[in-house]
N, C-alpha and C positions, 0 to 999 in steps of 0.2 A: 496611617496614623495608628499609634499604639495607645491604648487607653491608659490614662494615668490612674493612680489610686484614688478611689472615691471614699467619702467618709460617711455617707448617710444612705438610708434606704431609698430616699427620694431620688438621689443620683442614679442608683441602680435601676429604679423604675423608668427613668428617662432613657437609660441605655436600652432596656428591654423594649420600651415603646418604639424607639428608633429602629431596632432590629425587626420588630413585628411589622412596622409600616413599610420598611424597605423590602421585606420578604414578600409582601403582597405583589410586588412587581416581577418576581422571579418566574412564575409559571408562564409568562408571555415571552420569555427570552426564546430566541430561535436556537436551533441546534448548532448553527454555525457560530453564533455569538458565544455559546458555551464552549465549543471546541476551540475557538480562537483564544479564549481566556485560559483554558488549560494548557494550550501550547505556549502562551506567553508566560505562564507560571513556570513551566519547565525551563524555558530559556533564561528567565531572570534567576531562577534557582541555580542553574549551572554556572551562570556568570558570577554568582555570589557564594560559591562553595566555601571560600576562605572566610568570608564574613560569618557564615553559619557555623563553621568549625570553631572559630574564635569564640563565639558566644557559647557554644557547647563546652569548650574547654573551661570557661568560667563556671559553668554548672558542675562539671566533673570535679573541679578543684574543691568543691564543697562536700563531696561524697567520698566515703571510704570505698576504695576499689574492691574490697571484699564484700560489700553490700550487694545482695542479689539484684538490686535495682540498677546497679552501675552499668551492666551490659545493656539494659533497656534504655538507659539515658544516653549511652555512647552513640555518637554519630561519627561517620568516617566518609571519605570521598566515595568509597564503594557503596556504602549504605545510602548516601544521598542520590547517587546515580540509580540505585535500585528503586528508590522512592519515585524518581522520575519515570522509570520504566512502568511502575504500577499506575502512575497517572496516565501513561500512554494506553495501558489496558483499559482503564476507565473510559478514555476517549473512544475506544473501539467498540464499546458495548452499546447496544441499542438503548434508546431513551426508554425509561420505565413509565413515562407519563402519557396520559391520554390514550391508553390502551383500552379497547372495548373488552371488558371482562364478561359481560352478559348483555344480551339484547333480545327484546321481545316486543310484540304489539298486543295490547289488551283488546278484549272484545269491544270496548267502547272507542277504539281507535287510537288511544294514547300510545305513543312510541316511547319505550323505556330503554335506557342504556346505563349500564354500570361501568364507569370509567375510572382509571387509576389517576390519583392526584397526590401531590406532596403531603407529607405529614404536617408541615408548617415550619415552626421554629424548633430546632433540636438543641437541647442543653447537654453538653458533653463535659463530664467531670473526669479527669484522668491524672495518673501519676507517672512522672518520670519517663514519659514516652513521647518525645518531640515529634517522632514520625507520625503520631496520631493527628497532629495539627494538619499536616499535608493530606493524610488519608481521608479524614472526615470532611475536609473542605472539598476535595475533588468529588467525593460521593454526594455531598450536599448540593453542590452547584449543579451537577448532572441531573439530580433528582428534584431540583426546584425548591430545595429547603434552605431556610436561613439557619444560622448557627450562633449560639452563645457558648464560647469555650472557657472552661475553668481548669487551667493546668495547675500543677503543684509548684511549690517553691523550688523543688529540685531542678526543674527545667525552665525556670523563669527567663533566663537570658536567651535560651534556644527558642522558646515559644514566641517571645517578643520579636525576635529577629524574623522568624518564619511568618508571623502574621503581617509584619511590615512588607514582606515580599509578596504575600497573597494580596494585600491591598494595592500594591503597585500594579499587579496583573489585572485586578478589577478596574482600577482607574484607567488603565491603558485601553480597556475595552468598554468603557462607559457603563459598567455594571455597578449598582450601588454597594459600596463597601460597608455601609452601615448594616447590611444584612449579615455580616460575618465579623463578629467581635470577640476579642479576648479580654476576659475580666482580670482585674488585679489578683495577685496570689493570696491576699489576706482572707481570713475566715469569713469576714462579713460578706464577701462575694459568694461564697458557697451557700451561706444561709439565704441570701437574697435569691439566688438561682433556684434553690429547692422550693422556695415559696412563691415563685413567679407565676402564679395562677393567672390565666388570662393573657399572658404574654408568651410563655414557653409551652409548647404542646406536649413534649415528652423529654424525660431525662434519661441519658444513657451513661452509666458509670463505667470507666475502664480502669481496672486496678486490682488491688488486693481484696481479699474477702472482707477485711475490716472496712475498707472504703465502700464496698457494695452494701454491706449491712447498714452502715451509717446512712447512706443515701436512701435505702429502702425504708428505714425506720423514721426518717425525718422529712422526706419529700412530701409536699402537698401536690406536686405535679406528678402525673403518671410516670412510672419507671419501667424500663426494660433492663433486666439484670443481665450483665455480661461478665465473662472473664474468668473468675476463679476456677482453676482446673486442678482437681485432685484426681490424677489419671492412673489407671491400673492397666496392666497387661497380664493376661492369664496364659501361662505355658502349660498346656494340658498333657495328658499321658501319651498323646500321639504327636505332639509338636515336633516339627523338624528342627534339629539342633542347629544346622547351618543357617536356616531362615531366622530362627529365634535369636541367635547371637547378633546377627546384623540388625534385626528389627529393634531389639531391646537397646542395643548400643546407640542406634540412631535416635530413638525416642527419648533417651536420657541425655545424650551429649551434644546433639546437633546445636541446640541453643537452650541450655538448661534454665534460663531466666524467664522463659515464656510459658504461657498457660497450657500449651499442649504437650509439655515435656512430661516424661514418665516419673511418677512418684512412688509407685509400689508394683513390684513384680510378684505375681501370685504363681506358685509352681505346684504342680501335682506331686504328691509324695513319692510316686513311683519313679520320678525323674530326678530325685534328690541327689543321686550319685553323679549326675551330670552337671550339677549346679556350678561346680568349680569352673568347668569349661565354659558354661553359659555366661558367667560373670567376668571371665578373664579379660575381655576387651574393656569392660567397665573399669576394672582395677587399673589397667594400663592407662586409662584416660583420667585417673585421679578421682573416681567416684567413691564417696564414702557410703558404706552399706550398713544398714541396721537390719540384722537378720533375726527372725523369730527363733525359738529354741531348736526346732527340728533342722532348719536350714543352717543355723549357726554351728551346729555340731559337725556339719560337713565342710564348712569353709572357714572355721575358726583358725586363727594363725595367719590368715591371709591379710596383707597390709590393707588398712582402711575398713576392716570388717569389725563391727561391734554387735553386741546383743541388743536387740530391739526392746523398747518398752512401749506402753500404750500410746504415748504421745507421738510415736513415729508412724502410726497408722491414722489416716485422715488428715495428713499434713501436706500442704502444697509447699515443697521445698524451694523451688525457684533457684536452685543451685545444684552443684554436683554432689547431691545426696539423694538416697532413695532407701526404701525399706523392702523386705522380702517376707512374704507370708506363704506358709505351706498349707495345702488343703488336701483332703482325701478324695474329693470328687467335684464335679461341676457345680452341684448344688451349693457346696460350701464356698466355692469361688463366687458364685452369684450372690450369696448372702453377704459375703465380705464386701463386695462392690456395692450392693444395695445399702449397706450400713455406712460406708465411708465416701462414696462417690459424690462429687459436686455436680454430676450430670453433664459434664463437659465432653470428654472423650474416653472411651474404653475399648480394649482390644483383646482378642483371643488369637493364640498361635496354636493351630490344630490341623491335623489331617483327617479328622473324624467329622464327616459332613453333618451328622446328627448333632454333635456338640456345637458345631459352628451355627447351625440353624437355630438351636435353642438359645445360644448366647445372643445372637443378633435379634431374636424376638423378645427376649426377657430383660435384657439390660436397658434400663431407662436412662438414656443419655442423648445429647444432641448429635453426637457422632459415634458410631459403633463400628469397629473394624474387625476384619478377619484377615490374618496373615499380612498385616501392613503396619507401618509405624504411625503412631498418633501425631507425629510431626506434620502430617498433611492437613490437620484441621486448621485451615487458613483460607480466607476468602480468595486470595490470589491463587492458591493451589487448586481451589475448587473451580477456577475459571470465572470468578465473580469480580475480578479487578481487586482494588483495595477493599478492605472491610472496615466497617465502623465498630465492630465488636463481634464477639461470639456469644449469642444469647443462650443461656442455660435454662430459661423458663419455657413455658408452653403457650402463652398467649401472644398473639400477633406473629412472632418470629422465633425460630429456633435454629441454633447453629450459626455459622458465619453470616453476618448481616451485611448486605451490600445494597445495590440500587433498588431492586424490587422490594426489599424489606423496608425501604425508606419511603414507601408510598402507602396511602390508604385508598379509599375510593368514594365516589359520590354518585348519586343517581341523577341522570339527565332525563327530564320528561318533556316531550313535545306534543302539543295538542292543537286542536283547531276549534276552540270554543267549548270544549267539554266542561260540564259542571256536574257535581255530585249531589 
C-alpha cells in the first residue's frame, strides 16, 4: 500500500502511531524471517525492473539533465542489480541485535548484561535518491528498526513504486508493513516528521547542506547529521605524480554527484610546475577548474580553467567542477581544510611518513585517507553492506552508518530477591 496525501496533523499522528505499534513486533523476528524477506525483495525487484525504470523516467522527465541531482535520481538496470547485490551483502552480515556488550556480577549477586537493541523508529528525509529507499529498508529490517520515509518531489514516482515492492515482500513473509511507511511529498509531512516526538526516535537527513541545516534547525526529534561532503585532497611536496594523477581523477570523476567526490585540490607550491600534468586527466574528462592565483598562472589558457574567487572554496560542487588551492607547507594545508571542511572525507598524497602521520592525526573528519581516493567513503566499500548515511558528527556514530550504528543498548538485570 502506498500512503495517499494526508491533510492534517492528526492523520500524520495516526501514521506515526501505526509505525510505532508495528515496530514493537520487529525485535522478535527470527533471522530466517528477515533473510527470507530480503530474498523476496530482491526477487520481486528484479521481476519489476521495467516498472521501476518507467516510474524513474517520469521523475527524470521533470528534472534538468544538467542538474547535479540528475545522476543521483537516475536508475538503470545495472544500478538496480547493484542495489540487489548490496541487499545480498546485508543478508550476509551478522545480526547486530542481542549482542552482549558487557557482562558482570555485582557483589550482591545481581547479574548485569548490556545488550544491543534497535534504535526504534527511524525517520529518513532524503533528496532525489531512490536507491536510499531500498538501502535504508534492508538495514532497518535487519537491525529491527521501523521506518518513516520522507522522500522529495523529485523522486516521487520512483519511491512510491519501490515502497509498493517492499510492502509486497513484507506481506509475502507476514511481517507488518505498517512498520515501513513512505509519507507524501508535501511539506506538511516534513514538518510532522520533524515534530514526531514520542513516535520517531531519531531523524537522519540525506541530502544537501541546505536540507541538513533545515532539519537540524527545525527538528524536535534527535538528529544524526549525514551527508554534505566538502572534500579536499592535499598533494604535498613529496607526492608521487603517477599516484596523484590517478587518485585525484578518480576522486573527482568516478561519480561527481555524490558526497565523497573531490571538491578542492590543495597543492604544495614546490609542485606547481607539475600541476598541468596532474590535472590533464581531469581536463580530458571535462572537469571545470577554478584555480587560485598561483596555480592559475601555471595552467591558464587550458580549456575549462578559470581564476577562482572566494565562493569556490568551501563549496560542495556535486558536478564536474573543482577548485585548486596553493599552499606553502603542511600547516597551511591543514588550516585550509580546517576552515572549509564539512568533516566528511579528506586525503593526503605524500611519500613523507611524518607528513602522513601528522595529517591523519590532525585532520578532523569522519574518514581521513593517505594515498587513496576519497571515493571509498561508502558503507558498501567499507564492508558494511548498504549504508543509511555518512555521519559527519561525533555523537553516537561517525562515518558510514550501517547495521551496528542502527542499534543502541539496554541493561538486563537478573536477580534472586535482592532489595536495596
